[in-house]
N, C-alpha and C positions, 0 to 999 in steps of 0.2 A: 631655581633659576641658574642657568649656566654662567660661568665666569666670563665677564666681558672686560676687555682691556682698553676700550676707548676712554679718553680722558674725562668725559662727562660723567662716567659712572664709577670713576676711581674713588674708593672709600679710603679715608684716612682714620687710623686708630691712634689716638693720643694716649699714651700710658700715663698713669699717675706719677711715674718717675720723670716725666717731662720729655720723653723720647718719642718721636713720631714713627709710625709703621704704616706702610701701604697695605692694601688688601692682600691677604694671604695668610696661611698658617706656616710661618717661616722658620720654625724650629721647635724644640721641646717647649711645651706650654705656650707656644706661638710668639711670645714677646720676651724681651730681655728682663722684664720685672717678674716673669713667670706667673702672671695672673690667670693664664689659661682661659681668657675671655674673648669671645668673638664679637664683632660689632653687628652681626646679622642675627636674625631670628630663624630658627628651624621650624618646620611644619608642626602643627599640633600633634599629628601622628604621621611621621615620615614613612615612606615606602621605599623599597629597593628599586633603584634605577638600573644599576648594572653590577655584575660580579666578575672579577678577573679570575681566569683559570691559569695564569702564568705560574709555572712551578718555581718554588723557592725553598731554600733551607729554612731553619728556624728563624722567626722574626721576633725580636724583642724591642727594637727601636720603633718609635712612633712615625707615622707618615707625615710628610711635609708637603705643602702645596704652594706653588708659585708659578706665574706665567702660564696658567692653564695646564700645568703638569702636576701629577702626584708622584713624589719620590719615595721609593721603598728601598731599604737596605736590609741585609740579612747575614746570617752566619756562614753562608757559602761565599762571602766576600763580594757579592754582586750588588751593584747600584742600578736600579731600574727606574725609568721615567715613563709614566703612563699618561695618556691623554685623559683629562678629567671628563671629557664629553662621553667617552665610551669605554674607558679602561684598557684600550689597546696600547701595546708597547711602542714607545717612540724611540727610545735608545737604551742601551745597556753598557755598563762599564764594570770594572772590577778593581778591588784593592788586593793586597797580598795576604790578608787574613780576615777572620770573622769580624763582623761589624755589629756592635751592640748599642753604641751611642747614636742618638737621634741626630741626623744631619741638620744643617742650617743653610738658609739662603740669604745672600746679601746682593741686591741688584741682579746682575746676570750670572752670579757665581754661586755654585753649590759647594759647601764644605762638608767633607766626610772624614771621619776618624776611625781607625781600626785598632784591633787588639795587638797588632804588631808595632804599635807606636807611630804609625804613619798617619799624617794628615794630608789630604789632597784636595785640590780645588778643581772643579769641573765647570765647563760652560753649561749653563742651564738648558739651553735649547738644543745643543748638539751632543753633549756628553764628552766633548774633547777635554783631556786633562790639561790643566793650565800650569800647575806647579805641585810639587811634593815636598813635604818637610818630615824629617824623622826625629822623633823624641826618644828619650831613653827608657820608656816604659809603656805598658799597655794603656790604651785610652778607653775609658768608659764614661768620661765626663762629656756630655753633649755640648758642642760648641755654641757660642752666642756671638752674634755679629752686631756691632754698634759703630756707626760712623766710620766704616771702612776698616775696622779692626776686628780680628777674630780672637775671642777669649775662650780658653778651655784648660782643663787640668789633666795631668798625666800621673800614672803610677810611679813615675820617677821623682815625685814630690814637687814638681814645678807647676806653677800656674803660668801659662803662656799668653802673650799678646803678639799676634802676627799681623802683618799688613795683608789685607784681603786681596789686593791686586797682585802682589808679587810673592807673598809667603815669607817675606823678610821678617826676621825677629825684631820686634820693637823693644820688648823687655820680657824678662821672666823672673818669677819670684819663687825662691825655694822655701817650702814649708818644713815644719819639724819632722825629723826622722821618726819612724815608728815601724815596729815589726808588722809585716803584711800591710803596711800603710799605703798612702797615696791619696790622690784626689779623685773621687768617684762622682761627686756632685757637679752638676752644671752650675756655673756662676750666675749670679744675679747682678745686673748693672743698672746704675742710674746715671745722672749727668756728671757726677764727680767720682764715684767709687765703684769698685767691683767687690762683691761679697760671695764667700763660699765657705763650706765646711769640709773637713777632712775625716779620714777614717778613725783618727785618734780623738775625735770630738772637738778639735780646736777650730774656731771660726776666725776668719780673717776679713778685714776690710782694707783694700789697697787703693791708692790713688790710681784712677783710670789712665792717666796720662803717662806716668813714669813708673808705676808698679811699687811705689814706696808704701810701707806699712802705715796705716792710719790707726788701727787698733787690732787687737786679737783677744779672744776670750774663749771659754770652753763650756760645753754642755756635758762633758764627761762621758759621752757615748758616741759611737760611730755615726757620721752623717753621710748618707748616700744620695739623698734627694736634694733638689734645688730649693733654696729659700724663696718664698713669695715676698716681694717687696711692696709695701704699701706706705707711702709717705715716710714717716719717721720710724717704722718698724719692719723687721724681718720676721716672718712666720715660717717655721720649719719643723719637720718631724725627725726624730732620731731613733736609733736602734733600741734605746731603752724604753720605747713605747710612749714617749712624751712628745707633745706638741709644745714648742717654745715660742714666746714672743720676746724679741730682742731689739733693743734700741739701736737704730742704724748709725747713730752718730757716736756712740760710746761702746757698743757691744754688751751693755748691761742687760741681764735677763730680767724682764718684768714679771713673767709668770711661766709656769710649766704645768701642763695638765696630762695626767696619765690616762692612756686609752687601753683597750683590751688586747692590743697587739701592735706590731710595728706599723706606723703610718706609711702609706704608700704615696709616692708622687709628692706634689706640692699642694698645700691647702688652697682652696679657692674662697673668694670673698664676694658675697652678695648682700647688699643692704646692711653692711656692718657686721654680718655674721659669717664666721669661718666655717667651712665644711671640709671634712677630710674623711678618707676611707682607710680602714686598716687591712692588713694582710689577710685576716680571716673573713673579711667582707662586712665589717660593721661600719655604717655611716654615722658620723658625729657632726653636730652643729655646735659651735662654741661662740660665746661672747668674745669679741676680739679685744676688748679692754681688760677683762679680768680672767679670761680663759675658762669661765664657767660652762659646763656642758648643759646645753639647752634642750637637746633632743638626740636620740640615737635609735638606729634601726639595723637589725641584722639582715643581710641578704642571703645568709646560709650558703654562700659560695665564696671561694677564695678570690682575691683580687691582687693584681701586681702592678697597678699604675694609678695615677690620680684622675680626677674628673676634668672634663672640658665643659665650658659654660657658654650658652648663647646669650644674646642681648636681653632676653626675657628672664634670665635667671634659671633656665632649664639646664640641669647638669646631665652630662652623658658619660657613661662608664660601661665597661665590659667586664665579664667575669671569666674565671678559668673553665667554666662550663659552656662558654660561648654565648652567654646571655648579654645582649646589649640593652641598656636601660636608659630611659629618659625620665628624670625626676625633677619636679618643681622644688627648687631649693628654698622657696619661701613658704610653701604650704606643706612640703615634705611628701607630697602625693606622687606616686609612681604613675606617670602619664601613659607610657607605652613600653613594650618590650619586643625585641626581635632576636631570634636565635641565629647565630652564625654557625658555620660548619666546622668550628674548631675553637680551642681556647684563645682568649684575647689577653695578650700580655702587654699591650701598649695602648697609649692614650689615643682617643679619637681626635681627628682634625675637623674643624668646622670652617666653611667658607661660603659666603653668599647663600646661607640657609641650607647648605648641603653638608652631609656628614660623611667622612671617609674613615673606615675602620679596617684594621688588618688583623687576621688571625695568626697564631703562632706558625702554622704550616704555610703561610704566605698567601692565603686567600684575601683578596681586596674587595670591599663592598662600598658602593656609594649609595646613600639614602638621601631622598629629597622630599 
C-alpha cells in the first residue's frame, strides 16, 4: 500500500523509551532508541514494484523515508529525493564531501552530515538548504532528531546538540582523546539521556537537556554501532566481537557474549530475544537477560549492516552478494529471498508494508 498522508491514516509508533514517532523510516534504525522496528507488516512474499536507475557513487548510508519521499545519500556528496510511488527523482542537492552517515528527518527538515565535518539542513519537499554548521572533524555518526534537537558525534571528539530549526549550538560535550579516535556511533536517546560509545571503547550517558555527564564506563573495545535501548538496558556490539548488555542508569555491564565476528549494526528485539548478525554473515539469537546463545545460522555471505524488523517479527537484511532475505525471527525460518543487482551495504527501510533497499552502486528497489 502506498504511503498516504491524510490524518485518518497517520500511524503513530511509540517507542519503549517513551518518545512518539510519526509514520516513516526517519533515520538510522528508524527511531531514536534504535529498535529498527516498523509498525507495519510486509507481504508474506514481497515482489519488486520499481527499481531506480539514477546513477550514484558508492552508497553506504541507509535510505530514509518521510513525506512520500525516499532520501538517498552517497560518496559523490549527492543527496537525492525519490518519489516513493515510482522511484522518480524529485530533487537533488550536494554537500562538499562524501556522505557515509545515514541522514535523519524531523518534521519538514532533512539533516545530512558529511566527511568534511559539515552538517546541513534541507527542506524535505524542495531540497532548499536551510542552514549549515561546520564541526572540527569528519562525521560518520548518523544524526538523531528528538523534540527539535539534532544529536550526532564527530571525529573531533565532541557530541553535538543543535537546534533543528536554526542550527544553533545548544551544547556540546568533549569525550576523551584517543589516537585515531572520535565518535562513529549514532547516539541513542530516551526521555532524559543520550547514550553513545566511542572508538576507545568508552560509553557515555549525558543529560539530554544540558549535555552534563551522568555516567561513563568502558567495554574496552571500539564501538562503531548504535546501542539499542530497551527500558533499563542498552544492547550493543563492539569490535572485540562481543554483544554487551549495559544498565542504562549506571553503565554497569550485566553480560558480554562472544560471537564469531564483529557484530554489525544494532541488535534487534523480538519477543524478548535479541538477534544480531556478524560481519561474516552469522545470525545469532540471544536471551536478553543472560546473553545465552539460543540459536545461530550462517548465511555464508558477508554482511555490513543490521536487520530491520516488521510488525510480525520478520527480519530483513541484505548481503555483500546482493541477496535480500526475509527471515522469521521467531521460528528462524527464511521466508523469501530476492537478489539485487549489487552488494548491499546498508539497512533496509520499511514503511506501510513496503521495503526500500539500496545497493552499493546506488540502485534503489521498492518491494511490496
